[in-house]
PDB file of N, CA, C, O and CB in Angstrom:
ATOM      1  N   UNK A   1     -80.668   8.939  59.412  1.00  0.00           N
ATOM      2  CA  UNK A   1     -80.264   8.935  60.807  1.00  0.00           C
ATOM      3  C   UNK A   1     -78.761   8.682  60.943  1.00  0.00           C
ATOM      4  O   UNK A   1     -78.085   9.350  61.725  1.00  0.00           O
ATOM      5  CB  UNK A   1     -81.053   7.878  61.583  1.00  0.00           C
ATOM      6  N   UNK A   2     -78.241   7.718  60.180  1.00  0.00           N
ATOM      7  CA  UNK A   2     -76.811   7.417  60.246  1.00  0.00           C
ATOM      8  C   UNK A   2     -75.985   8.593  59.755  1.00  0.00           C
ATOM      9  O   UNK A   2     -74.921   8.882  60.304  1.00  0.00           O
ATOM     10  CB  UNK A   2     -76.487   6.170  59.424  1.00  0.00           C
ATOM     11  N   UNK A   3     -76.475   9.277  58.715  1.00  0.00           N
ATOM     12  CA  UNK A   3     -75.763  10.435  58.195  1.00  0.00           C
ATOM     13  C   UNK A   3     -75.715  11.540  59.244  1.00  0.00           C
ATOM     14  O   UNK A   3     -74.676  12.172  59.436  1.00  0.00           O
ATOM     15  CB  UNK A   3     -76.428  10.946  56.906  1.00  0.00           C
ATOM     16  N   UNK A   4     -76.830  11.773  59.920  1.00  0.00           N
ATOM     17  CA  UNK A   4     -76.871  12.787  60.974  1.00  0.00           C
ATOM     18  C   UNK A   4     -75.889  12.451  62.088  1.00  0.00           C
ATOM     19  O   UNK A   4     -75.168  13.328  62.565  1.00  0.00           O
ATOM     20  CB  UNK A   4     -78.290  12.914  61.543  1.00  0.00           C
ATOM     21  N   UNK A   5     -75.856  11.202  62.503  1.00  0.00           N
ATOM     22  CA  UNK A   5     -74.935  10.776  63.562  1.00  0.00           C
ATOM     23  C   UNK A   5     -73.483  10.944  63.107  1.00  0.00           C
ATOM     24  O   UNK A   5     -72.639  11.407  63.873  1.00  0.00           O
ATOM     25  CB  UNK A   5     -75.206   9.304  63.959  1.00  0.00           C
ATOM     26  N   UNK A   6     -73.200  10.566  61.864  1.00  0.00           N
ATOM     27  CA  UNK A   6     -71.846  10.720  61.323  1.00  0.00           C
ATOM     28  C   UNK A   6     -71.438  12.192  61.288  1.00  0.00           C
ATOM     29  O   UNK A   6     -70.336  12.537  61.716  1.00  0.00           O
ATOM     30  CB  UNK A   6     -71.757  10.113  59.910  1.00  0.00           C
ATOM     31  N   UNK A   7     -72.316  13.064  60.782  1.00  0.00           N
ATOM     32  CA  UNK A   7     -72.008  14.485  60.722  1.00  0.00           C
ATOM     33  C   UNK A   7     -71.844  15.082  62.112  1.00  0.00           C
ATOM     34  O   UNK A   7     -71.007  15.962  62.311  1.00  0.00           O
ATOM     35  CB  UNK A   7     -73.093  15.225  59.964  1.00  0.00           C
ATOM     36  N   UNK A   8     -72.625  14.619  63.069  1.00  0.00           N
ATOM     37  CA  UNK A   8     -72.479  15.085  64.445  1.00  0.00           C
ATOM     38  C   UNK A   8     -71.099  14.754  64.977  1.00  0.00           C
ATOM     39  O   UNK A   8     -70.449  15.613  65.572  1.00  0.00           O
ATOM     40  CB  UNK A   8     -73.552  14.469  65.342  1.00  0.00           C
ATOM     41  N   UNK A   9     -70.630  13.516  64.776  1.00  0.00           N
ATOM     42  CA  UNK A   9     -69.320  13.122  65.297  1.00  0.00           C
ATOM     43  C   UNK A   9     -68.184  13.839  64.577  1.00  0.00           C
ATOM     44  O   UNK A   9     -67.180  14.188  65.200  1.00  0.00           O
ATOM     45  CB  UNK A   9     -69.138  11.617  65.174  1.00  0.00           C
ATOM     46  N   UNK A  10     -68.329  14.061  63.282  1.00  0.00           N
ATOM     47  CA  UNK A  10     -67.314  14.812  62.549  1.00  0.00           C
ATOM     48  C   UNK A  10     -67.240  16.238  63.091  1.00  0.00           C
ATOM     49  O   UNK A  10     -66.148  16.761  63.315  1.00  0.00           O
ATOM     50  CB  UNK A  10     -67.624  14.820  61.027  1.00  0.00           C
ATOM     51  N   UNK A  11     -68.397  16.866  63.301  1.00  0.00           N
ATOM     52  CA  UNK A  11     -68.419  18.228  63.853  1.00  0.00           C
ATOM     53  C   UNK A  11     -67.840  18.243  65.261  1.00  0.00           C
ATOM     54  O   UNK A  11     -67.094  19.158  65.610  1.00  0.00           O
ATOM     55  CB  UNK A  11     -69.857  18.788  63.866  1.00  0.00           C
ATOM     56  N   UNK A  12     -68.166  17.256  66.063  1.00  0.00           N
ATOM     57  CA  UNK A  12     -67.649  17.192  67.427  1.00  0.00           C
ATOM     58  C   UNK A  12     -66.133  17.055  67.432  1.00  0.00           C
ATOM     59  O   UNK A  12     -65.456  17.740  68.199  1.00  0.00           O
ATOM     60  CB  UNK A  12     -68.284  16.026  68.183  1.00  0.00           C
ATOM     61  N   UNK A  13     -65.590  16.183  66.592  1.00  0.00           N
ATOM     62  CA  UNK A  13     -64.142  15.990  66.517  1.00  0.00           C
ATOM     63  C   UNK A  13     -63.458  17.269  66.032  1.00  0.00           C
ATOM     64  O   UNK A  13     -62.420  17.657  66.567  1.00  0.00           O
ATOM     65  CB  UNK A  13     -63.798  14.810  65.580  1.00  0.00           C
ATOM     66  N   UNK A  14     -64.032  17.921  65.027  1.00  0.00           N
ATOM     67  CA  UNK A  14     -63.456  19.188  64.539  1.00  0.00           C
ATOM     68  C   UNK A  14     -63.473  20.236  65.635  1.00  0.00           C
ATOM     69  O   UNK A  14     -62.492  20.960  65.805  1.00  0.00           O
ATOM     70  CB  UNK A  14     -64.226  19.705  63.304  1.00  0.00           C
ATOM     71  N   UNK A  15     -64.573  20.337  66.390  1.00  0.00           N
ATOM     72  CA  UNK A  15     -64.658  21.291  67.489  1.00  0.00           C
ATOM     73  C   UNK A  15     -63.614  20.982  68.558  1.00  0.00           C
ATOM     74  O   UNK A  15     -62.960  21.890  69.070  1.00  0.00           O
ATOM     75  CB  UNK A  15     -66.064  21.279  68.102  1.00  0.00           C
ATOM     76  N   UNK A  16     -63.458  19.707  68.894  1.00  0.00           N
ATOM     77  CA  UNK A  16     -62.497  19.315  69.921  1.00  0.00           C
ATOM     78  C   UNK A  16     -61.075  19.662  69.495  1.00  0.00           C
ATOM     79  O   UNK A  16     -60.290  20.161  70.302  1.00  0.00           O
ATOM     80  CB  UNK A  16     -62.610  17.815  70.214  1.00  0.00           C
ATOM     81  N   UNK A  17     -60.739  19.401  68.237  1.00  0.00           N
ATOM     82  CA  UNK A  17     -59.406  19.730  67.738  1.00  0.00           C
ATOM     83  C   UNK A  17     -59.194  21.241  67.742  1.00  0.00           C
ATOM     84  O   UNK A  17     -58.134  21.719  68.144  1.00  0.00           O
ATOM     85  CB  UNK A  17     -59.202  19.165  66.319  1.00  0.00           C
ATOM     86  N   UNK A  18     -60.200  21.993  67.297  1.00  0.00           N
ATOM     87  CA  UNK A  18     -60.087  23.452  67.330  1.00  0.00           C
ATOM     88  C   UNK A  18     -59.914  23.947  68.764  1.00  0.00           C
ATOM     89  O   UNK A  18     -59.047  24.777  69.037  1.00  0.00           O
ATOM     90  CB  UNK A  18     -61.327  24.104  66.688  1.00  0.00           C
ATOM     91  N   UNK A  19     -60.730  23.441  69.668  1.00  0.00           N
ATOM     92  CA  UNK A  19     -60.654  23.856  71.066  1.00  0.00           C
ATOM     93  C   UNK A  19     -59.295  23.507  71.664  1.00  0.00           C
ATOM     94  O   UNK A  19     -58.683  24.329  72.346  1.00  0.00           O
ATOM     95  CB  UNK A  19     -61.774  23.201  71.881  1.00  0.00           C
ATOM     96  N   UNK A  20     -58.832  22.303  71.410  1.00  0.00           N
ATOM     97  CA  UNK A  20     -57.571  21.843  71.986  1.00  0.00           C
ATOM     98  C   UNK A  20     -56.358  22.584  71.478  1.00  0.00           C
ATOM     99  O   UNK A  20     -55.343  22.658  72.170  1.00  0.00           O
ATOM    100  CB  UNK A  20     -57.397  20.401  71.719  1.00  0.00           C
ATOM    101  N   UNK A  21     -56.445  23.136  70.278  1.00  0.00           N
ATOM    102  CA  UNK A  21     -55.281  23.813  69.707  1.00  0.00           C
ATOM    103  C   UNK A  21     -55.327  25.325  69.808  1.00  0.00           C
ATOM    104  O   UNK A  21     -54.288  25.969  69.664  1.00  0.00           O
ATOM    105  CB  UNK A  21     -55.136  23.432  68.285  1.00  0.00           C
ATOM    106  N   UNK A  22     -56.491  25.921  70.051  1.00  0.00           N
ATOM    107  CA  UNK A  22     -56.543  27.374  69.991  1.00  0.00           C
ATOM    108  C   UNK A  22     -57.043  28.066  71.255  1.00  0.00           C
ATOM    109  O   UNK A  22     -56.723  29.239  71.450  1.00  0.00           O
ATOM    110  CB  UNK A  22     -57.395  27.771  68.872  1.00  0.00           C
ATOM    111  N   UNK A  23     -57.795  27.421  72.107  1.00  0.00           N
ATOM    112  CA  UNK A  23     -58.301  28.073  73.312  1.00  0.00           C
ATOM    113  C   UNK A  23     -57.281  27.884  74.426  1.00  0.00           C
ATOM    114  O   UNK A  23     -56.943  26.755  74.781  1.00  0.00           O
ATOM    115  CB  UNK A  23     -59.695  27.502  73.725  1.00  0.00           C
ATOM    116  N   UNK A  24     -56.793  28.988  74.974  1.00  0.00           N
ATOM    117  CA  UNK A  24     -55.800  28.883  76.036  1.00  0.00           C
ATOM    118  C   UNK A  24     -56.491  28.669  77.374  1.00  0.00           C
ATOM    119  O   UNK A  24     -57.504  29.299  77.680  1.00  0.00           O
ATOM    120  CB  UNK A  24     -54.912  30.142  76.082  1.00  0.00           C
ATOM    121  N   UNK A  25     -55.932  27.785  78.147  1.00  0.00           N
ATOM    122  CA  UNK A  25     -56.402  27.493  79.499  1.00  0.00           C
ATOM    123  C   UNK A  25     -55.247  27.836  80.427  1.00  0.00           C
ATOM    124  O   UNK A  25     -54.420  26.979  80.739  1.00  0.00           O
ATOM    125  CB  UNK A  25     -56.866  25.976  79.662  1.00  0.00           C
ATOM    126  N   UNK A  26     -55.190  29.069  80.861  1.00  0.00           N
ATOM    127  CA  UNK A  26     -54.018  29.526  81.600  1.00  0.00           C
ATOM    128  C   UNK A  26     -52.946  29.925  80.606  1.00  0.00           C
ATOM    129  O   UNK A  26     -53.194  30.731  79.709  1.00  0.00           O
ATOM    130  CB  UNK A  26     -53.496  28.431  82.570  1.00  0.00           C
ATOM    131  N   UNK A  27     -51.753  29.365  80.760  1.00  0.00           N
ATOM    132  CA  UNK A  27     -50.649  29.699  79.856  1.00  0.00           C
ATOM    133  C   UNK A  27     -50.675  28.890  78.566  1.00  0.00           C
ATOM    134  O   UNK A  27     -50.133  29.336  77.554  1.00  0.00           O
ATOM    135  CB  UNK A  27     -49.331  29.481  80.555  1.00  0.00           C
ATOM    136  N   UNK A  28     -51.285  27.726  78.579  1.00  0.00           N
ATOM    137  CA  UNK A  28     -51.193  26.795  77.457  1.00  0.00           C
ATOM    138  C   UNK A  28     -52.578  26.368  76.981  1.00  0.00           C
ATOM    139  O   UNK A  28     -53.574  26.540  77.682  1.00  0.00           O
ATOM    140  CB  UNK A  28     -50.371  25.566  77.851  1.00  0.00           C
ATOM    141  N   UNK A  29     -52.617  25.806  75.770  1.00  0.00           N
ATOM    142  CA  UNK A  29     -53.854  25.204  75.275  1.00  0.00           C
ATOM    143  C   UNK A  29     -54.031  23.835  75.924  1.00  0.00           C
ATOM    144  O   UNK A  29     -53.143  23.352  76.628  1.00  0.00           O
ATOM    145  CB  UNK A  29     -53.839  25.084  73.717  1.00  0.00           C
ATOM    146  N   UNK A  30     -55.166  23.224  75.685  1.00  0.00           N
ATOM    147  CA  UNK A  30     -55.423  21.893  76.240  1.00  0.00           C
ATOM    148  C   UNK A  30     -54.350  20.912  75.791  1.00  0.00           C
ATOM    149  O   UNK A  30     -53.808  20.169  76.609  1.00  0.00           O
ATOM    150  CB  UNK A  30     -56.814  21.389  75.820  1.00  0.00           C
ATOM    151  N   UNK A  31     -54.041  20.903  74.506  1.00  0.00           N
ATOM    152  CA  UNK A  31     -53.038  19.976  74.004  1.00  0.00           C
ATOM    153  C   UNK A  31     -51.644  20.335  74.519  1.00  0.00           C
ATOM    154  O   UNK A  31     -50.801  19.456  74.697  1.00  0.00           O
ATOM    155  CB  UNK A  31     -53.048  19.965  72.478  1.00  0.00           C
ATOM    156  N   UNK A  32     -51.402  21.625  74.757  1.00  0.00           N
ATOM    157  CA  UNK A  32     -50.133  22.043  75.341  1.00  0.00           C
ATOM    158  C   UNK A  32     -49.972  21.507  76.754  1.00  0.00           C
ATOM    159  O   UNK A  32     -48.893  21.055  77.137  1.00  0.00           O
ATOM    160  CB  UNK A  32     -50.027  23.560  75.344  1.00  0.00           C
ATOM    161  N   UNK A  33     -51.056  21.562  77.528  1.00  0.00           N
ATOM    162  CA  UNK A  33     -51.018  21.001  78.884  1.00  0.00           C
ATOM    163  C   UNK A  33     -50.764  19.493  78.843  1.00  0.00           C
ATOM    164  O   UNK A  33     -49.946  18.972  79.602  1.00  0.00           O
ATOM    165  CB  UNK A  33     -52.340  21.295  79.626  1.00  0.00           C
ATOM    166  N   UNK A  34     -51.467  18.806  77.958  1.00  0.00           N
ATOM    167  CA  UNK A  34     -51.310  17.346  77.851  1.00  0.00           C
ATOM    168  C   UNK A  34     -49.877  17.002  77.456  1.00  0.00           C
ATOM    169  O   UNK A  34     -49.295  16.058  77.990  1.00  0.00           O
ATOM    170  CB  UNK A  34     -52.310  16.756  76.818  1.00  0.00           C
ATOM    171  N   UNK A  35     -49.310  17.759  76.528  1.00  0.00           N
ATOM    172  CA  UNK A  35     -47.932  17.502  76.098  1.00  0.00           C
ATOM    173  C   UNK A  35     -46.959  17.716  77.250  1.00  0.00           C
ATOM    174  O   UNK A  35     -46.052  16.909  77.456  1.00  0.00           O
ATOM    175  CB  UNK A  35     -47.558  18.411  74.913  1.00  0.00           C
ATOM    176  N   UNK A  36     -47.141  18.800  78.002  1.00  0.00           N
ATOM    177  CA  UNK A  36     -46.254  19.085  79.123  1.00  0.00           C
ATOM    178  C   UNK A  36     -46.377  18.011  80.202  1.00  0.00           C
ATOM    179  O   UNK A  36     -45.374  17.618  80.799  1.00  0.00           O
ATOM    180  CB  UNK A  36     -46.564  20.466  79.712  1.00  0.00           C
ATOM    181  N   UNK A  37     -47.587  17.536  80.454  1.00  0.00           N
ATOM    182  CA  UNK A  37     -47.777  16.473  81.449  1.00  0.00           C
ATOM    183  C   UNK A  37     -47.100  15.200  80.963  1.00  0.00           C
ATOM    184  O   UNK A  37     -46.402  14.542  81.735  1.00  0.00           O
ATOM    185  CB  UNK A  37     -49.290  16.219  81.715  1.00  0.00           C
ATOM    186  N   UNK A  38     -47.292  14.842  79.697  1.00  0.00           N
ATOM    187  CA  UNK A  38     -46.738  13.597  79.172  1.00  0.00           C
ATOM    188  C   UNK A  38     -45.211  13.604  79.215  1.00  0.00           C
ATOM    189  O   UNK A  38     -44.598  12.564  79.456  1.00  0.00           O
ATOM    190  CB  UNK A  38     -47.219  13.368  77.741  1.00  0.00           C
ATOM    191  N   UNK A  39     -44.594  14.753  78.987  1.00  0.00           N
ATOM    192  CA  UNK A  39     -43.134  14.843  78.947  1.00  0.00           C
ATOM    193  C   UNK A  39     -42.507  15.137  80.310  1.00  0.00           C
ATOM    194  O   UNK A  39     -41.290  15.296  80.403  1.00  0.00           O
ATOM    195  CB  UNK A  39     -42.722  15.910  77.972  1.00  0.00           C
ATOM    196  N   UNK A  40     -43.311  15.210  81.356  1.00  0.00           N
ATOM    197  CA  UNK A  40     -42.748  15.475  82.685  1.00  0.00           C
ATOM    198  C   UNK A  40     -41.985  14.243  83.187  1.00  0.00           C
ATOM    199  O   UNK A  40     -42.256  13.116  82.772  1.00  0.00           O
ATOM    200  CB  UNK A  40     -43.872  15.865  83.691  1.00  0.00           C
ATOM    201  N   UNK A  41     -41.050  14.477  84.066  1.00  0.00           N
ATOM    202  CA  UNK A  41     -40.226  13.384  84.593  1.00  0.00           C
ATOM    203  C   UNK A  41     -41.068  12.378  85.376  1.00  0.00           C
ATOM    204  O   UNK A  41     -40.812  11.176  85.314  1.00  0.00           O
ATOM    205  CB  UNK A  41     -39.114  13.941  85.489  1.00  0.00           C
ATOM    206  N   UNK A  42     -42.063  12.858  86.104  1.00  0.00           N
ATOM    207  CA  UNK A  42     -42.911  11.961  86.886  1.00  0.00           C
ATOM    208  C   UNK A  42     -43.671  10.992  85.988  1.00  0.00           C
ATOM    209  O   UNK A  42     -43.767   9.801  86.284  1.00  0.00           O
ATOM    210  CB  UNK A  42     -43.892  12.766  87.735  1.00  0.00           C
ATOM    211  N   UNK A  43     -44.213  11.515  84.883  1.00  0.00           N
ATOM    212  CA  UNK A  43     -44.942  10.649  83.953  1.00  0.00           C
ATOM    213  C   UNK A  43     -44.009   9.644  83.305  1.00  0.00           C
ATOM    214  O   UNK A  43     -44.372   8.478  83.150  1.00  0.00           O
ATOM    215  CB  UNK A  43     -45.641  11.482  82.877  1.00  0.00           C
ATOM    216  N   UNK A  44     -42.817  10.072  82.924  1.00  0.00           N
ATOM    217  CA  UNK A  44     -41.863   9.149  82.309  1.00  0.00           C
ATOM    218  C   UNK A  44     -41.448   8.062  83.301  1.00  0.00           C
ATOM    219  O   UNK A  44     -41.289   6.903  82.919  1.00  0.00           O
ATOM    220  CB  UNK A  44     -40.622   9.913  81.804  1.00  0.00           C
ATOM    221  N   UNK A  45     -41.272   8.432  84.578  1.00  0.00           N
ATOM    222  CA  UNK A  45     -40.974   7.425  85.597  1.00  0.00           C
ATOM    223  C   UNK A  45     -42.107   6.418  85.716  1.00  0.00           C
ATOM    224  O   UNK A  45     -41.866   5.218  85.849  1.00  0.00           O
ATOM    225  CB  UNK A  45     -40.720   8.091  86.951  1.00  0.00           C
ATOM    226  N   UNK A  46     -43.354   6.909  85.668  1.00  0.00           N
ATOM    227  CA  UNK A  46     -44.511   6.023  85.739  1.00  0.00           C
ATOM    228  C   UNK A  46     -44.556   5.074  84.548  1.00  0.00           C
ATOM    229  O   UNK A  46     -44.831   3.885  84.706  1.00  0.00           O
ATOM    230  CB  UNK A  46     -45.797   6.838  85.806  1.00  0.00           C
ATOM    231  N   UNK A  47     -44.287   5.598  83.362  1.00  0.00           N
ATOM    232  CA  UNK A  47     -44.295   4.776  82.148  1.00  0.00           C
ATOM    233  C   UNK A  47     -43.226   3.688  82.235  1.00  0.00           C
ATOM    234  O   UNK A  47     -43.500   2.522  81.949  1.00  0.00           O
ATOM    235  CB  UNK A  47     -44.066   5.653  80.896  1.00  0.00           C
ATOM    236  N   UNK A  48     -42.028   4.061  82.622  1.00  0.00           N
ATOM    237  CA  UNK A  48     -40.938   3.075  82.696  1.00  0.00           C
ATOM    238  C   UNK A  48     -41.202   2.056  83.797  1.00  0.00           C
ATOM    239  O   UNK A  48     -40.895   0.876  83.631  1.00  0.00           O
ATOM    240  CB  UNK A  48     -39.589   3.777  82.942  1.00  0.00           C
ATOM    241  N   UNK A  49     -41.764   2.492  84.913  1.00  0.00           N
ATOM    242  CA  UNK A  49     -42.105   1.555  85.976  1.00  0.00           C
ATOM    243  C   UNK A  49     -43.178   0.570  85.553  1.00  0.00           C
ATOM    244  O   UNK A  49     -43.111  -0.613  85.886  1.00  0.00           O
ATOM    245  CB  UNK A  49     -42.561   2.304  87.198  1.00  0.00           C
ATOM    246  N   UNK A  50     -44.160   1.056  84.822  1.00  0.00           N
ATOM    247  CA  UNK A  50     -45.223   0.179  84.323  1.00  0.00           C
ATOM    248  C   UNK A  50     -44.675  -0.816  83.323  1.00  0.00           C
ATOM    249  O   UNK A  50     -45.053  -1.987  83.339  1.00  0.00           O
ATOM    250  CB  UNK A  50     -46.344   0.997  83.684  1.00  0.00           C
ATOM    251  N   UNK A  51     -43.783  -0.359  82.447  1.00  0.00           N
ATOM    252  CA  UNK A  51     -43.166  -1.276  81.479  1.00  0.00           C
ATOM    253  C   UNK A  51     -42.399  -2.379  82.198  1.00  0.00           C
ATOM    254  O   UNK A  51     -42.497  -3.546  81.820  1.00  0.00           O
ATOM    255  CB  UNK A  51     -42.224  -0.510  80.527  1.00  0.00           C
ATOM    256  N   UNK A  52     -41.648  -2.028  83.212  1.00  0.00           N
ATOM    257  CA  UNK A  52     -40.875  -3.025  83.956  1.00  0.00           C
ATOM    258  C   UNK A  52     -41.784  -4.001  84.695  1.00  0.00           C
ATOM    259  O   UNK A  52     -41.515  -5.201  84.731  1.00  0.00           O
ATOM    260  CB  UNK A  52     -39.939  -2.336  84.948  1.00  0.00           C
ATOM    261  N   UNK A  53     -42.863  -3.482  85.283  1.00  0.00           N
ATOM    262  CA  UNK A  53     -43.771  -4.349  86.030  1.00  0.00           C
ATOM    263  C   UNK A  53     -44.534  -5.293  85.098  1.00  0.00           C
ATOM    264  O   UNK A  53     -44.832  -6.427  85.473  1.00  0.00           O
ATOM    265  CB  UNK A  53     -44.757  -3.506  86.843  1.00  0.00           C
ATOM    266  N   UNK A  54     -44.849  -4.830  83.885  1.00  0.00           N
ATOM    267  CA  UNK A  54     -45.626  -5.639  82.947  1.00  0.00           C
ATOM    268  C   UNK A  54     -44.762  -6.570  82.111  1.00  0.00           C
ATOM    269  O   UNK A  54     -45.291  -7.440  81.420  1.00  0.00           O
ATOM    270  CB  UNK A  54     -46.421  -4.744  82.037  1.00  0.00           C
ATOM    271  N   UNK A  55     -43.452  -6.408  82.158  1.00  0.00           N
ATOM    272  CA  UNK A  55     -42.563  -7.198  81.308  1.00  0.00           C
ATOM    273  C   UNK A  55     -42.742  -8.708  81.489  1.00  0.00           C
ATOM    274  O   UNK A  55     -42.803  -9.418  80.485  1.00  0.00           O
ATOM    275  CB  UNK A  55     -41.130  -6.825  81.591  1.00  0.00           C
ATOM    276  N   UNK A  56     -42.829  -9.238  82.717  1.00  0.00           N
ATOM    277  CA  UNK A  56     -43.035 -10.686  82.849  1.00  0.00           C
ATOM    278  C   UNK A  56     -44.357 -11.164  82.226  1.00  0.00           C
ATOM    279  O   UNK A  56     -44.414 -12.246  81.642  1.00  0.00           O
ATOM    280  CB  UNK A  56     -43.001 -11.074  84.319  1.00  0.00           C
ATOM    281  N   UNK A  57     -45.397 -10.365  82.351  1.00  0.00           N
ATOM    282  CA  UNK A  57     -46.686 -10.744  81.770  1.00  0.00           C
ATOM    283  C   UNK A  57     -46.603 -10.738  80.250  1.00  0.00           C
ATOM    284  O   UNK A  57     -47.103 -11.652  79.595  1.00  0.00           O
ATOM    285  CB  UNK A  57     -47.801  -9.793  82.249  1.00  0.00           C
ATOM    286  N   UNK A  58     -45.973  -9.710  79.689  1.00  0.00           N
ATOM    287  CA  UNK A  58     -45.833  -9.611  78.233  1.00  0.00           C
ATOM    288  C   UNK A  58     -45.011 -10.784  77.706  1.00  0.00           C
ATOM    289  O   UNK A  58     -45.361 -11.376  76.685  1.00  0.00           O
ATOM    290  CB  UNK A  58     -45.173  -8.266  77.835  1.00  0.00           C
ATOM    291  N   UNK A  59     -43.932 -11.119  78.388  1.00  0.00           N
ATOM    292  CA  UNK A  59     -43.103 -12.252  77.964  1.00  0.00           C
ATOM    293  C   UNK A  59     -43.890 -13.564  78.004  1.00  0.00           C
ATOM    294  O   UNK A  59     -43.761 -14.399  77.109  1.00  0.00           O
ATOM    295  CB  UNK A  59     -41.857 -12.361  78.854  1.00  0.00           C
ATOM    296  N   UNK A  60     -44.698 -13.738  79.039  1.00  0.00           N
ATOM    297  CA  UNK A  60     -45.500 -14.968  79.154  1.00  0.00           C
ATOM    298  C   UNK A  60     -46.521 -15.050  78.014  1.00  0.00           C
ATOM    299  O   UNK A  60     -46.726 -16.119  77.440  1.00  0.00           O
ATOM    300  CB  UNK A  60     -46.228 -15.022  80.530  1.00  0.00           C
ATOM    301  N   UNK A  61     -47.149 -13.938  77.692  1.00  0.00           N
ATOM    302  CA  UNK A  61     -48.120 -13.934  76.593  1.00  0.00           C
ATOM    303  C   UNK A  61     -47.422 -14.209  75.271  1.00  0.00           C
ATOM    304  O   UNK A  61     -47.938 -14.964  74.446  1.00  0.00           O
ATOM    305  CB  UNK A  61     -48.870 -12.586  76.529  1.00  0.00           C
ATOM    306  N   UNK A  62     -46.253 -13.607  75.057  1.00  0.00           N
ATOM    307  CA  UNK A  62     -45.510 -13.858  73.814  1.00  0.00           C
ATOM    308  C   UNK A  62     -45.126 -15.328  73.686  1.00  0.00           C
ATOM    309  O   UNK A  62     -45.229 -15.902  72.601  1.00  0.00           O
ATOM    310  CB  UNK A  62     -44.250 -12.983  73.756  1.00  0.00           C
ATOM    311  N   UNK A  63     -44.680 -15.949  74.795  1.00  0.00           N
ATOM    312  CA  UNK A  63     -44.351 -17.370  74.753  1.00  0.00           C
ATOM    313  C   UNK A  63     -45.584 -18.207  74.432  1.00  0.00           C
ATOM    314  O   UNK A  63     -45.497 -19.183  73.687  1.00  0.00           O
ATOM    315  CB  UNK A  63     -43.743 -17.817  76.082  1.00  0.00           C
ATOM    316  N   UNK A  64     -46.734 -17.827  74.995  1.00  0.00           N
ATOM    317  CA  UNK A  64     -47.970 -18.551  74.703  1.00  0.00           C
ATOM    318  C   UNK A  64     -48.374 -18.429  73.252  1.00  0.00           C
ATOM    319  O   UNK A  64     -48.826 -19.403  72.650  1.00  0.00           O
ATOM    320  CB  UNK A  64     -49.088 -18.053  75.580  1.00  0.00           C
ATOM    321  N   UNK A  65     -48.218 -17.243  72.679  1.00  0.00           N
ATOM    322  CA  UNK A  65     -48.559 -17.037  71.273  1.00  0.00           C
ATOM    323  C   UNK A  65     -47.608 -17.834  70.391  1.00  0.00           C
ATOM    324  O   UNK A  65     -48.043 -18.477  69.436  1.00  0.00           O
ATOM    325  CB  UNK A  65     -48.508 -15.536  70.906  1.00  0.00           C
ATOM    326  N   UNK A  66     -46.329 -17.799  70.698  1.00  0.00           N
ATOM    327  CA  UNK A  66     -45.344 -18.572  69.924  1.00  0.00           C
ATOM    328  C   UNK A  66     -45.647 -20.066  69.997  1.00  0.00           C
ATOM    329  O   UNK A  66     -45.557 -20.777  68.996  1.00  0.00           O
ATOM    330  CB  UNK A  66     -43.913 -18.297  70.439  1.00  0.00           C
ATOM    331  N   UNK A  67     -46.006 -20.533  71.187  1.00  0.00           N
ATOM    332  CA  UNK A  67     -46.348 -21.951  71.350  1.00  0.00           C
ATOM    333  C   UNK A  67     -47.589 -22.325  70.561  1.00  0.00           C
ATOM    334  O   UNK A  67     -47.656 -23.401  69.967  1.00  0.00           O
ATOM    335  CB  UNK A  67     -46.559 -22.278  72.820  1.00  0.00           C
ATOM    336  N   UNK A  68     -48.569 -21.435  70.558  1.00  0.00           N
ATOM    337  CA  UNK A  68     -49.802 -21.688  69.803  1.00  0.00           C
ATOM    338  C   UNK A  68     -49.533 -21.705  68.303  1.00  0.00           C
ATOM    339  O   UNK A  68     -50.170 -22.461  67.571  1.00  0.00           O
ATOM    340  CB  UNK A  68     -50.862 -20.627  70.134  1.00  0.00           C
ATOM    341  N   UNK A  69     -48.598 -20.881  67.839  1.00  0.00           N
ATOM    342  CA  UNK A  69     -48.269 -20.872  66.412  1.00  0.00           C
ATOM    343  C   UNK A  69     -47.555 -22.175  66.018  1.00  0.00           C
ATOM    344  O   UNK A  69     -47.765 -22.683  64.917  1.00  0.00           O
ATOM    345  CB  UNK A  69     -47.383 -19.645  66.068  1.00  0.00           C
ATOM    346  N   UNK A  70     -46.727 -22.708  66.897  1.00  0.00           N
ATOM    347  CA  UNK A  70     -46.002 -23.921  66.590  1.00  0.00           C
ATOM    348  C   UNK A  70     -46.897 -25.160  66.625  1.00  0.00           C
ATOM    349  O   UNK A  70     -46.682 -26.105  65.867  1.00  0.00           O
ATOM    350  CB  UNK A  70     -44.861 -24.086  67.553  1.00  0.00           C
ATOM    351  N   UNK A  71     -47.893 -25.154  67.499  1.00  0.00           N
ATOM    352  CA  UNK A  71     -48.778 -26.320  67.661  1.00  0.00           C
ATOM    353  C   UNK A  71     -50.228 -25.913  67.362  1.00  0.00           C
ATOM    354  O   UNK A  71     -51.022 -25.730  68.285  1.00  0.00           O
ATOM    355  CB  UNK A  71     -48.661 -26.911  69.111  1.00  0.00           C
ATOM    356  N   UNK A  72     -50.568 -25.773  66.099  1.00  0.00           N
ATOM    357  CA  UNK A  72     -51.957 -25.343  65.758  1.00  0.00           C
ATOM    358  C   UNK A  72     -52.965 -26.366  66.001  1.00  0.00           C
ATOM    359  O   UNK A  72     -54.150 -26.134  65.759  1.00  0.00           O
ATOM    360  CB  UNK A  72     -52.058 -24.943  64.354  1.00  0.00           C
TER     361      UNK A  72
END
């Protein structure tokens, strides 16, 4: 049963990679569309805005981890 499940997932992943790289959906493949969306200015603005908004939380977590390492 585990072997069947493993082979199913391997086949599914291979199919997904083949589909994403070779089947055109309009002008581009699936992965081509994803790449174009990721590199668009709007997405980059969203990424940078999220990084700026999360920076105080990340800094607080880093300080907590550093404090925990110093006082085990």
